[in-house]
N, C-alpha and C positions, 0 to 999 in steps of 0.2 A: 717730530722726534727724528734723531739721526739714525736710529736703528729700530728694528721691530722687537728687540729683546724686552722692553718694558711691557709689551702686550702679553707676555707669557707669565703665568702665575709663578710666584717664587717656589722653587723646588721642583718645577715641572720642566720637561724637555721640549714641549711644544704646546701650541694652542691651535684651535680650529675655529674658523668662521664659516658658517653656512648660510646661504640665502636662497629663497625660492622666488624667482622673478616671474610675474604673470603679466604678459603683454600681448595684445592682438590675438587673444585666445590661445596663446602658447605659454607653456610653463618650462622654465629653465632652472635647473639646480646648479648653483655655483658653490664650490668648496675651496677654501684656502687653508693650507696647513703651514703654520708659522713655526719654524724650527730654530732652536737655540744654537747658534754657531754654524748652522748649515743652511743651504739654499732652501727657500720656501718652495712649496709645490701647490699647483692649482689644478682643479678639475672642473669641467663643464659637462653636466649630465654624466658624471662618473668617468669621463674621458680626460686624460691628462692633456694640458695645453703646453705649447712650447715655451711661452713667455707669459708672465703675469700681465704684461701690457694688453694682451688679448682680452682680458676681463673688462677693460675700459669700454670696449665697444658693445658690451652686452646691454647696457642700460644707460640712457642719457641722464646725467646728473651734474649739478653745479654745487661746489662746496665753498663756502666763505668762512675763513677762520683767521685768528690773529696772526698766524704765520704768513698770511697774504701780503703783509707789509714787506716781506722779503722780495715780492715781485717788483717792488719799486726800489728798495734800498739794497737788495742782495746782489749776488753775482749774476752774470749772464746765464749761468746754468739754470737758475730759478725761472727765468723768463723763457728759455728754450723748453724747459719741462712743461711750462704752462701751455705753450703753443702745441707741443707734441701730444700732450694728453687730450687737448681739445680736438686735435686732428684725428686721433684714433677714435674718439667718440663719434666724430662726424663721418669718418670713413674707416671702419674697423680693419680693413685689409692693410692699412698703412702700419699697423703694429708689426707685421712681418717685414715691411720695408725698413723700419727703424731698427729692428733686431738684426737684420742682415747688414745694415750699415755699421752698427756697433761691432759686429763680428769682424767685418772687413777692416775697420779701424784698429781693432785690437791686434789682428794678425799683421797688419801693415806696420804698426808701431813696434811690434816684436821684431820684425825683420829689420827695421831701421836701427833699433838698438843693437842688434847683432851685426850690423854693417853687412847685411846680405847683398849679393850682387844685384845690379839693376834688373837683370832678367827675372829674378825671383820677385822683385817688387812690382814689376809691370802688371802682372795678373791682378794683384790686390789693389793696385792703383786704379785699374779699370773697374773693379767691383765697387770701390769707394766712390768713384765718380758716377757710376750708374745709380746706386742707391742714394748717394748724397744729392745728386741732381734731382731725383724725384722728391726727396724730402724737402729740399729748398723750394721747389715748385709748389708743393703742398702748403708750405708756410706762407709763401707770397700770396697765394689764392685766399688763404684763411684771413690774413691781415686785410686784404682788400674787402673781404666780407664783413669783418667785425669793426673796422675803423669807423664807419658812419654810426654804428650802434654804440660804440665806445664814446664817440664825440657827443652823441645825444644824451647818453647816460651821465657823462661828466657834467654837461651843461645843466642838467636837472639837479645835480648835487652841488655844483659850484660854478656860477656864471661869470666869475671874475676874468679868467683867461681861457682861450680855446686850447683843448688838448688834442694831440696828434700822435699817431703811431708811425713807426718806420721800421726798416730792416737793415741792419748792418751786417754785411757779409764779407767773407774772406775772398770772394770773387767779385769782379767788377760787374755792375749792372745785372744782378740776379734776376731771373725770369720766372714767369709762371709756366714756362715750357721746360720739361725735364731734360730733353735732349740738348737744348741750348745750355743749360746749367752743366750738363755732363761734359761738354766740350770746354766750357770755361774752367771747370775744375781741373781737367787734364792739362790745359794750358798753364794754369797757375801752379800746378804741381811741378811741371817742367821748369818753371822759372825759379822755384825755391828749393829744388832738389838738393843743392849743396848745403843749404841751411838745415834742411830736414835730416840729412845724414849726420851733420855735426851735432845736432841737438837730440837726435834719436826719437823724434815725434813728428806726427803729421800736422803740418801747418795750414792745410787747406781743407775746407769741408764745413758742413753745417754744425759740427761740434765746436767751431770757432765763432759762430755767429751770435747775434743778439737782437732782441726785440727792443726797438728804441721807443722811449716814452718822453714826450715833450710837452711842456706848458708854454704856449707862445713860442718864442724863439730859443728857449732854454731847455736843456735836459732836466727831467724831473729829479734825477739823482743828484744831490748836492745843492739844488736850488729850491725844491718844494718844501713847504712847511709840513709839520706833522699832520695837520688837518688835510692839506692838499694831497699828501701821500696816501692817506686813507681813502680820499675821494677817488684817486686814480686806481687804487687796488679794487675798490668796490665797483667802479665803472667797468673794469675788465671783467669781473664776474657777472655783472648785470648784462654786459654785452654778450657774454657766452650764453647766458640764460635766454636772452632774446633771440639769439641765432638759432637755437634749438626750436623755440616757439615758431619762428618764421619758417622752419623746415617741416612744420607739422607735428613735431614731437611734443611730449608732455614730460619735461624733465623733472626729476626729483631735486628739490632744493634742500641743501644741508647747511644749516647755520650753526657752526661749532664754536660756542662760547664767545660770541662777538659783540653782544649788545653792551657789555660793560666797557668795550673799547671805543664805542661810537658816541658822538654827540646826539642831541635830540633830533636834529634835522635828518641825519643819516639813518638813525633808528627808524624814524617814520617812513623813510623811503623803502627801507628793507622790509618793514612790516607790510607795506602795500604789495610788494612782490610776493611775500610769504602768503598773504591772504588770497592772492589770485592763483597760486601754484596748485597743481593737481595733488601733489603730495610733498609735505615739508617735514624734515626732521630738525629739531632744535635741541642743542645741548647747552646747559649752563652748569657752572660749578656751584653757584649759590642760587637758591630758588628765587630770591628777591631780584636777581638780574633778569628774570623772565618777564617781559612786558605783560601787564594785566590784560591787554587786548588779545593776547594769544589764546585761542580756544583749541580744544582737542584732547586726545588721550595723553596722560602724563605718567611717567615711570621714574622710579628711583633706582639707580644702579649703585650697589654698595657691596664690597667684598665678593664680587663675582656673581651676585644675585640681582635679578631684575624684579622689582615689585611694582605692581600697578597701583597708582595713587587714587 
């Protein structure tokens, strides 16, 4: 959904989500207040957090939903979000780096639109390059980690063509070293400063980048069939899940109303993963969409009430 408003009961100003996480003999209370027309607020153990992104690092989880087709067919922002959310779960401190980058980008764009002098821009350009360089480095490292897992997952789903990942950047030859990226960003900014002032936006940085998805020698977007697109989306999520497993974690698997969208072969593959997961949450809009092989507690959610079946 494009906003959180549908999550709030009609006639109410806000909604609350609370979860108690038990892991490694530690208990963490997470609270999220969803506000109608205002910023949401989050707390961890009753302490406010600076950004909701910080919640992503509290528990490893992988969610597969019908909207995942946007990872293949949607805008670059969908794929950047996929990478960044996975990064935060892998390294929670990067939530702060991403927030700092977004703040620097917002301030710099504001100065560009107001045609501020270069002396005012310089400081924010430096911040943008520092945080942006670290974010790009994190993305490059992550892609290097998940690409073999992605290729294996896709091969198991569809062996027709090899699938590959890549990274398209606004800087030449992006690196896994943040300082290298920092210098490249500053150099690229200097080269496009006239265009930036004319357009009033920052033209260099990770906010302009994209995760490349390829089948054979062709980009997935525009070339892949509907079935191939689903296989790519599913392979990305399965690679994320396997990455956490390889790191010694026990991620929660969330399957949000996806079985009706998948053919029998992809359903069977997903059921294998669900059966091996430490904890799995499955939602369906129609009970008949739930595979009979699924065992476990079942609940019905209707009109704000949860009933155990």
